[in-house]
PABAMI-624307 format. One record per residue (C-alpha): residue number from 1; residue in one letter; y, z, x. Coordinates in pm, 1 decimal, decimal comma. Each point is the difference from the previous one (the first is absolute). Last residue first. Layout:
residues N
NUM:a:Y:Z:X
...
end
This chain:
residues 357
357:k:15016,0:8450,6:-6164,0
356:k:-288,3:-227,6:137,2
355:i:-175,7:92,8:270,2
354:y:-20,6:-150,3:335,8
353:e:368,9:-69,4:97,4
352:r:15,1:-122,1:389,7
351:n:-22,1:108,3:289,2
350:g:-340,6:-219,6:132,6
349:r:196,1:-320,4:-44,4
348:i:-88,0:-143,6:341,2
347:v:-305,6:188,4:49,4
346:n:-126,3:-57,2:-305,6
345:i:79,2:-380,5:-7,6
344:i:-155,6:-12,9:293,5
343:t:-303,1:151,2:-89,2
342:h:-20,2:-211,0:-337,8
341:g:44,6:-348,1:217,0
340:i:-260,1:110,8:241,3
339:m:-242,7:43,0:-310,2
338:r:103,0:-301,7:-223,5
337:q:16,3:-214,9:326,6
336:h:-347,3:87,5:102,7
335:a:-150,0:-119,7:-337,4
334:k:204,6:-332,1:31,4
333:p:-136,3:-44,5:370,3
332:v:280,7:-8,2:272,9
331:r:127,7:-389,7:42,4
330:i:313,7:50,7:139,6
329:m:195,0:-92,9:-280,3
328:g:-218,8:184,6:-242,9
327:l:162,2:323,8:228,7
326:l:343,8:-107,0:-123,7
325:r:-117,7:-117,1:-342,0
324:d:-156,4:380,1:-76,6
323:v:353,8:138,3:207,0
322:l:179,4:-161,5:-255,7
321:r:-207,2:69,0:-301,7
320:y:44,3:383,8:137,8
319:i:296,5:-13,8:21,2
318:k:87,5:-139,6:-340,1
317:e:-257,4:228,3:-127,7
316:h:170,8:321,5:100,1
315:q:333,2:-166,3:-101,1
314:s:-167,7:25,0:-365,4
313:v:-78,3:-316,5:-161,0
312:p:130,8:-90,4:-399,0
311:r:-311,4:-215,3:-124,2
310:l:41,8:-415,3:9,5
309:v:-16,7:-151,7:-360,0
308:a:-351,7:-99,2:-62,2
307:k:-94,6:-367,4:59,4
306:r:-19,4:-182,1:-323,2
305:y:-277,1:-77,9:-278,2
304:n:162,3:-180,7:-319,8
303:r:-352,5:-13,8:-100,6
302:p:-143,6:-295,2:213,4
301:l:177,7:-102,3:311,7
300:p:153,7:-309,4:-22,0
299:g:-166,2:-363,5:146,0
298:a:71,0:-114,0:382,6
297:s:-306,2:198,4:129,6
296:i:-214,7:-110,1:-232,2
295:s:65,6:-340,6:35,3
294:e:-56,2:28,3:411,8
293:k:-294,3:220,0:-14,8
292:n:-215,5:-281,0:-225,6
291:q:-275,8:-19,1:265,6
290:e:34,1:392,2:60,8
289:v:-100,3:25,4:-418,4
288:e:-307,5:-218,1:18,1
287:k:-136,1:132,7:344,8
286:l:56,7:328,3:-165,6
285:i:-183,0:-101,1:-308,2
284:r:-285,4:-150,4:168,3
283:d:-50,9:358,1:184,7
282:t:5,2:215,0:-231,7
281:t:-263,9:-248,3:-211,2
280:e:-214,3:31,3:292,9
279:l:45,3:376,0:72,4
278:i:-115,5:23,9:-385,7
277:e:-298,4:-238,2:65,5
276:k:-88,0:234,1:282,6
275:l:18,4:300,2:-238,0
274:e:-209,5:-101,4:-228,2
273:a:-279,8:-130,0:236,0
272:s:-24,1:337,2:171,4
271:s:179,8:83,7:292,3
270:q:-130,1:14,0:346,9
269:q:56,3:-263,5:206,0
268:h:338,1:-143,6:-192,7
267:l:177,9:357,4:17,9
266:v:-158,0:65,9:382,3
265:a:163,5:-302,9:78,9
264:e:352,8:83,1:-169,1
263:y:-46,9:303,4:136,1
262:k:11,1:-165,4:370,5
261:s:253,9:-252,2:-87,3
260:l:258,7:319,7:-96,1
259:i:-92,1:140,1:313,0
258:d:84,8:-347,8:255,7
257:t:310,3:153,3:124,2
256:q:384,3:-112,0:-33,1
255:d:18,2:138,4:-317,9
254:l:-127,6:344,6:157,6
253:y:342,8:-7,1:272,0
252:a:233,8:-15,8:-295,5
251:r:-127,8:238,6:-235,1
250:q:-96,5:294,9:221,7
249:a:353,7:177,4:-64,4
248:s:25,4:-111,9:-384,6
247:f:-389,1:125,8:-49,3
246:s:-249,6:-215,6:-14,8
245:f:-369,8:-137,1:-96,5
244:h:-141,2:287,2:-213,8
243:s:-385,4:40,6:-49,8
242:v:-222,4:166,6:-279,0
241:v:-205,9:295,2:28,7
240:t:-216,8:213,3:-251,0
239:k:-189,5:345,0:35,6
238:c:284,1:140,0:214,2
237:d:210,3:74,0:-374,9
236:f:310,5:103,2:183,9
235:s:185,2:275,0:-237,5
234:n:360,1:82,2:-99,1
233:t:113,6:384,6:-78,4
232:l:204,4:136,8:-264,4
231:n:230,5:296,0:9,5
230:n:226,6:-160,1:-275,4
229:r:352,8:-26,7:193,6
228:v:-239,6:-85,5:309,3
227:p:-182,6:-293,4:-155,3
226:y:273,7:-140,5:-175,4
225:i:199,5:-19,1:408,8
224:v:-277,5:-51,7:219,0
223:t:-231,1:-318,7:-52,3
222:l:147,9:-140,5:-326,2
221:f:350,7:93,5:93,4
220:e:5,0:-140,2:345,3
219:e:-195,2:-308,6:-84,7
218:d:221,3:-94,3:-270,4
217:d:315,4:-13,6:243,4
216:g:314,9:21,7:-233,3
215:s:-60,0:115,6:-353,0
214:l:-304,4:151,8:-217,8
213:v:-15,8:-56,3:-391,9
212:g:-381,9:-42,4:-90,5
211:g:80,7:219,8:-298,9
210:f:-24,5:308,9:146,1
209:k:-314,6:121,4:-140,0
208:k:-70,2:-382,2:-123,3
207:f:-94,7:-0,8:369,9
206:e:-314,0:195,0:-40,2
205:r:-115,9:-126,5:-295,0
204:g:8,9:-355,7:178,3
203:f:-231,5:147,8:240,5
202:w:10,2:-75,0:318,9
201:a:-163,6:-222,1:270,0
200:v:129,7:-84,2:337,8
199:a:-23,8:-278,2:272,9
198:n:217,7:-50,2:286,1
197:i:210,7:291,0:-86,5
196:a:62,0:94,1:328,7
195:f:32,4:365,8:30,1
194:r:248,3:277,6:7,4
193:q:-169,8:352,9:34,3
192:m:113,1:319,1:-199,5
191:a:-359,3:-23,4:-111,5
190:i:-320,7:-201,1:101,4
189:e:-360,5:59,6:-119,9
188:q:-270,9:-200,2:195,8
187:p:-315,7:-76,5:-166,3
186:q:-347,7:51,6:154,1
185:d:-314,2:-269,1:-154,2
184:s:92,9:-188,8:281,4
183:l:33,6:-359,3:77,8
182:i:29,8:-123,2:419,3
181:r:-391,0:-118,0:-48,0
180:h:77,6:-187,4:-306,5
179:f:158,0:-293,0:188,2
178:d:-339,9:-93,6:114,8
177:g:47,9:-390,3:-90,7
176:n:-63,5:-62,0:343,8
175:n:317,8:-252,4:31,6
174:l:163,7:326,0:-226,7
173:q:-23,2:300,5:218,1
172:t:-2,3:-85,9:352,4
171:d:167,1:-327,5:25,2
170:i:219,6:42,7:-314,9
169:f:81,4:354,9:63,1
168:w:45,4:-35,4:377,5
167:n:217,1:-280,5:-19,0
166:h:245,9:126,5:-297,6
165:l:26,7:300,7:224,8
164:q:100,6:-189,2:287,6
163:e:270,5:-238,3:-165,2
162:a:159,5:321,8:-112,5
161:l:-17,2:188,3:287,1
160:y:191,4:-310,8:170,4
159:g:212,7:-66,8:-327,1
158:n:211,9:389,9:49,7
157:y:-2,0:295,5:-241,6
156:f:-267,7:132,4:184,0
155:a:138,4:199,2:268,1
154:p:365,5:18,2:-235,3
153:d:-226,5:237,0:-233,7
152:y:87,1:-134,0:-371,6
151:g:-154,8:190,8:-240,9
150:q:-105,4:316,6:246,9
149:c:-296,9:164,2:159,9
148:s:66,1:-31,7:311,0
147:l:-179,1:-273,6:234,6
146:y:-180,0:127,7:336,1
145:q:-3,8:-302,5:212,0
144:n:-290,4:-210,5:142,8
143:f:-92,1:-28,0:-389,5
142:e:-384,7:88,9:-102,3
141:v:-75,2:-99,4:-368,2
140:i:-265,0:96,0:-178,3
139:g:33,4:372,3:124,1
138:r:73,8:220,1:-318,2
137:s:384,9:53,9:164,1
136:q:45,9:-333,3:81,1
135:l:-105,3:-200,1:-313,5
134:i:187,1:263,8:-196,9
133:y:336,1:-50,9:223,6
132:n:-14,2:-353,0:-41,9
131:c:-57,8:110,7:-344,7
130:i:338,5:160,5:-30,1
129:g:198,8:-308,0:199,5
128:n:-99,2:-296,7:-196,9
127:n:-197,1:-284,9:168,4
126:i:-349,9:-3,9:-173,2
125:v:55,2:200,0:-281,9
124:l:-285,1:301,8:-187,3
123:p:55,8:-35,6:-354,9
122:s:338,6:126,0:-152,3
121:v:14,3:299,0:-246,9
120:l:347,8:73,5:-177,2
119:f:87,3:298,0:-178,4
118:y:-323,0:190,4:56,3
117:e:-147,2:285,8:-248,5
116:p:-121,3:-277,9:-187,6
115:h:-322,5:-16,1:194,0
114:e:-319,9:-136,6:-122,9
113:i:225,2:-297,3:-183,6
112:r:148,6:-135,4:299,6
111:y:-282,0:10,5:175,8
110:r:-217,2:-203,4:-209,5
109:c:328,5:-229,9:-25,5
108:i:5,8:-40,6:382,9
107:e:-368,4:-89,2:18,9
106:s:9,2:-249,0:-285,0
105:f:277,9:-182,3:166,2
104:f:-64,4:19,0:329,3
103:d:-429,4:-111,4:-47,1
102:p:71,1:-314,9:159,6
101:d:172,1:186,5:309,8
100:f:324,6:-142,7:9,6
99:w:198,0:-237,6:249,0
98:v:348,4:-149,0:46,8
97:v:225,5:248,2:-161,6
96:d:334,4:-135,1:82,8
95:d:128,6:-2,6:-292,2
94:d:-10,6:386,7:-39,8
93:l:-193,0:125,3:-280,9
92:k:41,6:237,2:-253,8
91:i:-267,4:84,3:-242,5
90:y:67,3:86,2:-351,4
89:i:-240,2:228,2:-216,1
88:t:71,8:-21,2:-352,4
87:d:-50,2:201,2:-337,9
86:e:353,6:149,9:21,0
85:d:179,8:-321,2:102,6
84:q:251,9:75,3:233,4
83:c:7,0:-263,5:239,7
82:m:335,1:-220,3:-132,4
81:p:223,0:288,2:76,1
80:y:-103,2:-83,5:370,6
79:f:179,8:-351,8:-19,0
78:d:353,0:126,1:109,6
77:a:-81,9:194,7:290,6
76:m:-78,3:-330,9:187,3
75:s:349,4:-155,3:32,9
74:y:72,3:246,4:289,3
73:i:-334,4:-90,4:184,9
72:g:181,1:-375,8:50,5
71:d:318,1:-25,0:-163,2
70:i:-35,3:-195,4:-298,5
69:e:207,2:-36,2:-299,4
68:g:-93,3:-166,8:-320,6
67:k:29,2:376,4:-186,1
66:p:-336,6:9,1:-115,5
65:q:-203,8:-158,4:233,4
64:w:-219,6:-271,6:-142,8
63:i:-390,6:170,3:-41,3
62:l:-225,6:-374,5:38,7
61:n:-347,9:111,3:-180,7
60:l:-337,5:-108,8:164,2
59:k:-284,4:4,5:-186,3
58:p:54,1:-362,0:-154,4
57:f:-74,8:-142,8:343,6
56:e:99,8:-385,3:41,4
55:r:365,1:42,5:-167,2
54:a:43,4:316,1:141,6
53:m:-50,6:-168,1:341,5
52:a:234,0:-274,2:-71,3
51:e:272,4:250,1:-56,4
50:f:-75,2:245,0:298,9
49:f:1,3:-328,3:219,6
48:a:320,5:-100,1:-115,1
47:i:177,4:377,7:30,6
46:d:-133,3:-43,8:390,7
45:t:179,5:-358,7:-21,7
44:k:298,9:91,8:-127,5
43:d:56,9:327,3:250,2
42:l:239,1:243,0:-126,8
41:t:-276,6:261,9:-21,5
40:n:-166,4:351,7:-216,1
39:v:-252,2:-209,5:-235,7
38:w:-184,3:338,8:-148,7
37:l:-324,7:-203,8:-6,4
36:d:-210,8:179,4:-300,9
35:y:-326,9:7,4:63,9
34:r:-199,1:74,4:-350,4
33:d:-344,7:114,9:-78,4
32:v:-104,7:77,5:321,9
31:v:-369,6:110,9:9,6
30:d:-219,4:-338,4:-35,5
29:s:186,9:-105,7:365,7
28:v:55,8:-364,4:103,3
27:l:360,9:23,0:-94,1
26:v:84,6:323,6:266,6
25:q:-213,6:-214,7:277,0
24:p:195,2:-312,9:-93,4
23:l:344,1:151,2:23,6
22:l:-59,5:99,6:329,9
21:y:-47,4:-206,3:243,8
20:k:223,6:-305,1:-152,6
19:l:245,3:309,4:-17,6
18:y:67,2:15,4:370,9
17:r:182,1:-356,3:43,3
16:r:152,0:27,5:-346,8
15:r:235,4:255,3:86,4
14:g:226,4:165,0:-288,1
13:v:-207,4:241,6:-244,7
12:a:26,5:364,9:-16,7
11:t:-348,7:36,8:-123,8
10:n:-208,0:115,6:-344,6
9:a:-326,5:102,1:-70,2
8:v:-72,1:102,0:-390,8
7:v:-356,9:176,3:-93,7
6:k:-1,9:121,1:-374,9
5:y:-227,8:303,9:24,0
4:g:-302,7:95,7:-229,1
3:e:-234,8:5,3:297,9
2:f:156,4:-302,4:190,1
1:m:125,3:-282,1:-194,6
end
């Protein structure tokens, strides 16, 4: 509870290798009343890990995909209708948020309550396109090239920059315990602009206005479509910070680095005794699940889970995917594949119908 509000964290889960860092930091919080794990995966070993953790920690609550159909971000929309209790603050966290300001939950709830005019509020996030711009514009980080204010600027959307940014944060802010110097009482409003919802908070009463019903890309809907339709703005609370490990285009490279082990070292060095105990328990459960991976994989999926039926694909999308595949074969970085792919397609099919009749 926080100032009369129930606090529920939630995460769409499916990658246990990152959750070993996230789950303990949420579970240790006295502010969070319940932690919902949206089971959005077909990986049986991941699911076994979530089930084992839920048996160990009553605060964890597994939420199963209502339709039983798993399709990445496209099957996440069905979870949002469960986030509309009027007396509740919901805090959505990506499954690869690997470090939190120890005061994150109390600060983000304070800011949420004091600023009901915003639809979503987010902390400052390390490795987030808009937050990179905030850090740059406030002179906290000096990049060798100008990064534009985009959620997915191709200049930043690669593993090399992400690695350097994580190392900067760990070496200059965390290892000396001085991360507070990058924080500020000055928030940052944002409107009509998509941003990565790595960590965001909303009021259940606001979601109740539309029943939590959304379709397609949840991030586009929550950061742009719904706020624009209702003349709402979002905001970054720059008085608290979290660290987000990786975007999809960064992951192949970052997974080969030692960034995760560095965050793990920080957690063990600077954590309370209670958090260290939860970290150790989580690590034990994960090891037990890994040891039984073969037998777990041989078993059935729970709850009649299945892969969603393939969605119809337009001719435009088919050509885009072909170009994307060809660029991947010559090892063009994934972020740049998307940028180049869209450019090529728009040139090839420039003379097409843009407006529906």
